[in-house]
C-alpha positions as CSV (number, residue, x, y, z in Angstrom):
1,M,81.2,70.7,35.0
2,A,78.4,71.5,37.4
3,T,75.3,69.4,37.4
4,V,71.8,69.8,38.8
5,I,71.4,67.9,42.1
6,G,68.1,69.4,43.3
7,L,64.9,71.0,41.9
8,T,62.3,72.6,44.1
9,S,59.3,74.7,43.4
10,Y,57.3,76.7,45.9
11,P,53.7,76.9,44.6
12,V,52.4,79.1,47.4
13,K,54.8,81.9,48.2
14,G,56.2,81.4,51.7
15,C,55.0,77.9,52.1
16,A,56.9,74.6,51.9
17,G,58.7,73.6,48.8
18,V,57.8,70.7,46.4
19,P,60.9,68.7,45.3
20,A,61.0,67.1,41.9
21,T,63.4,65.0,39.8
22,E,62.3,66.7,36.6
23,A,60.3,69.7,35.6
24,E,59.4,71.8,32.6
25,L,61.2,75.2,32.9
26,T,58.6,77.8,32.1
27,P,59.1,81.6,31.4
28,A,58.1,82.1,35.1
29,G,60.5,79.4,36.4
30,L,59.7,75.9,37.6
31,P,56.1,74.8,37.2
32,H,53.6,76.7,39.5
33,D,56.5,78.4,41.4
34,R,55.0,81.2,43.5
35,S,51.8,81.1,41.4
36,F,49.7,81.4,44.7
37,L,50.0,84.1,47.3
38,V,48.6,84.3,50.8
39,V,47.4,87.8,51.7
40,G,46.2,89.5,54.8
41,P,43.9,92.5,55.3
42,G,44.1,95.0,52.5
43,G,45.5,92.4,50.2
44,V,49.0,92.8,51.6
45,F,51.1,89.6,51.1
46,R,52.1,87.4,53.9
47,S,55.7,86.2,54.2
48,Q,57.7,84.1,56.6
49,R,59.4,87.4,57.6
50,R,56.3,88.1,59.8
51,D,54.4,84.8,59.4
52,P,56.9,82.1,59.9
53,R,54.2,79.4,60.3
54,L,53.7,79.6,56.5
55,A,56.7,77.2,56.4
56,V,54.7,74.3,57.7
57,I,51.9,74.6,55.2
58,R,52.6,72.0,52.4
59,P,51.0,72.5,49.0
60,D,50.4,69.9,46.4
61,V,49.4,71.0,42.9
62,G,47.6,68.5,40.6
63,A,45.8,68.3,37.3
64,G,48.2,70.7,35.6
65,G,47.5,73.4,38.2
66,A,43.7,73.0,38.3
67,V,43.7,71.3,41.8
68,L,45.5,72.4,45.0
69,A,45.8,70.6,48.3
70,L,47.1,72.3,51.4
71,S,48.1,70.4,54.6
72,A,49.5,71.5,57.9
73,P,50.2,69.8,61.3
74,G,47.0,69.4,63.3
75,M,44.7,70.4,60.5
76,E,42.6,68.5,57.9
77,T,43.9,68.7,54.4
78,L,42.2,71.3,52.2
79,R,41.5,70.2,48.6
80,L,40.5,73.0,46.3
81,D,39.5,73.3,42.7
82,V,41.6,76.2,41.6
83,D,39.9,79.2,40.0
84,L,42.3,79.9,37.1
85,G,40.6,83.1,36.2
86,H,39.7,82.2,32.7
87,G,36.4,83.8,31.5
88,S,36.1,85.7,34.7
89,L,36.5,89.5,35.1
90,S,36.6,89.4,38.9
91,R,40.0,90.3,40.3
92,A,41.4,90.9,43.7
93,E,43.8,93.8,44.3
94,V,46.9,92.7,46.2
95,E,50.2,94.3,47.2
96,M,53.7,92.9,47.4
97,F,56.6,95.1,48.5
98,G,54.5,98.1,47.9
99,T,53.7,97.2,44.3
100,P,50.0,96.5,43.3
101,Y,49.0,93.4,41.4
102,R,45.8,91.8,40.3
103,A,45.0,88.3,41.3
104,V,42.3,85.7,41.3
105,D,40.8,85.1,44.8
106,Q,40.4,81.4,45.6
107,G,37.3,81.7,47.8
108,D,36.1,81.5,51.3
109,R,37.0,77.8,52.0
110,A,40.7,78.5,51.3
111,A,40.5,81.8,53.3
112,E,38.9,80.1,56.3
113,W,41.5,77.3,56.3
114,L,44.5,79.6,56.0
115,S,43.1,81.9,58.7
116,R,43.0,79.0,61.1
117,A,46.4,77.7,60.1
118,L,48.1,81.1,60.6
119,G,45.9,82.5,63.4
120,A,45.3,85.6,61.4
121,P,42.8,86.7,58.7
122,S,44.1,85.4,55.4
123,R,43.1,84.7,51.8
124,L,44.6,82.8,49.0
125,V,45.0,84.3,45.5
126,R,46.5,83.1,42.3
127,V,48.2,84.9,39.4
128,P,45.6,85.6,36.7
129,P,46.0,84.5,33.0
130,E,46.8,88.1,32.0
131,H,49.7,88.4,34.5
132,D,52.4,90.2,32.7
133,R,54.9,91.1,35.4
134,V,58.4,92.1,34.2
135,T,61.3,91.4,36.6
136,D,64.4,93.6,36.8
137,G,68.1,92.8,37.0
138,L,70.9,92.3,34.4
139,T,68.6,90.0,32.5
140,P,64.9,91.0,32.7
141,G,62.3,88.2,32.8
142,T,59.0,87.4,34.3
143,S,57.7,85.6,37.4
144,G,54.6,84.8,39.4
145,F,54.8,86.2,42.9
146,A,58.5,85.5,43.5
147,D,60.3,88.3,45.3
148,S,62.0,89.2,42.0
149,S,63.5,86.9,39.3
150,P,61.9,83.5,38.9
151,V,64.9,81.0,39.4
152,H,67.1,81.0,42.4
153,V,70.3,79.0,41.9
154,L,72.5,77.9,44.8
155,S,75.7,75.8,44.5
156,R,76.7,73.1,46.8
157,A,80.2,74.7,47.0
158,T,78.7,78.0,48.2
159,F,76.6,76.2,50.8
160,D,79.5,74.0,52.0
161,D,81.7,77.1,52.4
162,L,79.1,78.6,54.7
163,T,78.9,75.4,56.7
164,R,82.7,75.4,57.2
165,R,82.6,79.0,58.4
166,L,79.9,78.2,60.9
167,A,81.9,75.2,62.2
168,A,85.1,77.3,62.5
169,A,83.1,79.8,64.7
170,G,81.7,77.0,66.8
171,R,78.2,77.5,65.5
172,P,75.9,74.7,64.3
173,P,75.1,74.2,60.6
174,V,71.9,75.3,59.1
175,P,70.0,73.2,56.5
176,M,69.9,74.3,52.9
177,D,66.2,74.6,52.9
178,R,66.6,77.9,54.8
179,F,67.6,79.4,51.5
180,R,64.7,78.0,49.5
181,P,66.6,77.5,46.2
182,N,64.9,76.4,43.0
183,I,68.0,74.7,41.5
184,V,70.9,73.3,43.4
185,V,74.1,72.6,41.5
186,D,77.2,70.6,42.3
187,G,80.6,70.2,40.7
188,W,82.3,73.6,41.2
189,D,85.4,73.6,43.4
190,A,85.1,77.2,44.5
191,P,82.1,78.8,46.1
192,H,79.9,81.6,44.6
193,Q,80.5,80.6,41.0
194,E,76.8,81.1,40.4
195,D,77.5,84.8,40.9
196,R,79.6,84.9,37.8
197,A,77.5,82.8,35.5
198,R,75.8,85.1,32.9
199,R,74.2,82.6,30.5
200,V,73.5,79.0,31.3
201,T,72.1,76.0,29.4
202,V,70.5,73.4,31.6
203,G,68.6,70.5,30.2
204,G,66.5,71.9,27.4
205,G,66.3,75.4,28.9
206,E,68.5,78.5,29.1
207,L,68.9,81.0,32.0
208,G,70.3,84.5,32.1
209,F,71.8,86.1,35.3
210,A,69.6,88.7,36.8
211,K,71.1,89.6,40.2
212,L,72.5,88.3,43.4
213,A,70.1,86.9,46.0
214,I,70.0,89.3,48.9
215,R,69.0,87.3,52.0
216,C,66.4,88.3,54.6
217,A,64.9,87.1,57.9
218,V,63.3,84.1,56.1
219,T,66.7,82.4,56.5
220,L,66.2,82.5,60.3
221,V,63.1,80.4,60.1
222,D,63.2,76.6,60.8
223,Q,61.4,75.3,57.8
224,R,60.3,72.2,59.6
225,T,58.7,73.8,62.7
226,G,57.8,77.3,61.4
227,G,59.6,78.9,64.3
228,K,62.4,81.5,64.5
229,A,65.7,79.7,65.1
230,G,68.2,82.4,66.1
231,P,70.7,84.7,64.4
232,E,72.3,82.2,61.9
233,P,73.0,82.2,59.1
234,L,72.7,86.0,58.7
235,R,75.2,86.7,61.5
236,T,78.0,84.7,59.8
237,L,77.1,85.8,56.2
238,A,77.3,89.5,57.4
239,A,81.0,88.9,58.1
240,Y,81.9,88.0,54.5
241,R,79.0,88.6,52.1
242,R,77.8,92.1,53.0
243,M,77.1,94.2,49.9
244,P,78.1,97.8,49.6
245,E,74.4,98.9,49.1
246,G,73.3,96.9,52.1
247,G,72.2,93.3,52.8
248,V,74.1,90.0,52.4
249,A,74.2,88.0,49.2
250,F,74.0,84.2,49.0
251,G,73.1,82.5,45.7
252,S,71.9,84.2,42.5
253,K,68.7,84.9,40.7
254,F,68.2,84.0,37.0
255,S,65.6,84.8,34.4
256,V,64.4,82.2,31.9
257,L,65.7,82.8,28.4
258,G,64.6,79.5,26.9
259,T,62.0,77.0,28.2
260,G,62.6,73.2,28.2
261,K,62.7,70.2,30.4
262,V,65.2,70.1,33.3
263,T,66.1,66.9,35.1
264,V,68.3,66.2,38.2
265,G,71.6,65.1,36.7
266,D,71.5,67.5,33.8
267,A,74.6,69.5,33.1
268,F,74.5,73.1,34.3
269,E,76.7,74.5,31.6
270,V,77.8,78.2,31.8
271,T,78.2,79.5,28.3
272,E,79.1,83.1,29.4
273,W,80.9,84.2,32.5
274,G,81.1,87.7,34.0
275,T,82.2,89.3,37.3
276,D,81.1,88.4,40.8
277,G,77.8,90.2,40.2
278,S,78.1,92.6,43.1
279,D,77.4,95.5,40.7
280,T,74.0,94.0,39.8
281,A,72.6,93.0,43.3
């Protein structure tokens, strides 16, 4: 039986993750996951794909989401009372992957701090209370500003298989944080079992498979330094995980079917199995 060995949320999309030993699984994933977004001119979102220095910005969410602190090397910590958007009609128009969204701008102090941290004009926004995004995939769901489905699951067996392939090719390993998973599970003998899991109970919650996780240039960014680190792991993944419709798959995305508390050590129990998921990527 697989068990949860890691929980990580990413409150600010593209920025460092926040590990936890327990968390309440919400309809949009782990608490505060991708609830904030950094945008540039025109409200277009910033990503490690073009702004790898996002990786070294560390968020800390407090007071149930009402307070946010941001820190980065060589900069003073920004502490911010979050504008949750309740009782306010002012909204910012933002864009992610060509899709427009409404968001709550977090003000000039946050904008000035992020602009200095990234060396480019930037603003911080948050999902508004009326955010009603519907994500696609085999099991639809909702999320904040995640790329697609709210919960990214990666198994230790899948990661260890990649590490073995890198070693066999004489290439150095890459750390798991390059893949930015929300839930890491261990206990499966074979890799890529998360691709076949269709319904899962974990702690007090339930997940439904949405799609395979198609990897991008974020996996090339050293999450400790915020610098590009070379062709791996995409070069090796392309040799055995390339999908017919394009891209390489590694890990799987899930929607939340039932909320509840999840703790490291909980069983990750698959109640329904399917195929390898390649037809739903």
